[in-house]
N, C-alpha and C positions, 0 to 999 in steps of 0.2 A: 375403129378401123375405117380408113377411107378407101372403100372398095373401088370407087371410080378412079382414084389416082393409082391404085395398085394395078388395075386393068390397063390403064394408060401406060404404065411402066412396062408391063408385060408386052403390050403391043409394040412398044419401041424396041424391046429386046428381040421380038420375032422378026423385026425389020433390020436387025443387026445394028441398032442405034443404042449401044449400051451406055454411052456417055449421057444421053438424054434420060434414059431409065435411071441411071445412078443419081442424077440430080433430083429426081422425084423421090426415090425411096430413102435417100440419105436424110431427108427431113421428116420422115414418118416414124412413129414410134409404136409399132404393133408387130405381132409375130409374123403376119403374112408379108408385110413390108420387109422385115428382116430376112425372111426366106427368099424373097425376090432379090434383095441386096446380096445375099449369098450366091445366088445364081449369076448376078452381074459379075462378081469377082471370079466365079468359076469360069465363065466365058472369057474373061480378061486374062485368065491364067494365073491369078494371084491366089494360090491354094490356101495359104495360111490365113489370109483375110477372109476368104470364102468360108473356111472352117469356123472362124470366129462368128460370122453372121449366122451360120447354121446353128451354132450353139445358142446364140441370142434368140433365135426364132423358137427353139424348143419343139419344132415340128418335124424336122427331118435331119439327116446327117449327110455329109458330103458324098459318101459312098452309095447312097440310095439310088442315084440316077447316073447313068453313064452319058446320057444325051440330054443336055440342058434344054433343048427344044421340047422334048417329051415332058420334061419336068415342068416347064412353063405351061404347057397344055393342061397338066394336072392341076396346077395352082389355079389357073383360070377356071377350070371346072369346079374346083372347091369354092371359089369365090362366087360361083353361080352365073358364070358367063361363058 
């Protein structure tokens, strides 16, 4: 897992820069990156793609969080930052 890139992607999302975040996580292959990728698509409003990435992550499901910003905070905490 590339923790630094995952944190960078989260920071972009927290600034509403979802396109920049997407470019980072789409090239990573680990469960946290897939979870962040799911949140990118949740924010974007692409529910089916978001559900796909939640499934790939194996960590959470789409319905677990109603607020993507709260979810990003949790992911950041789990990454140790």
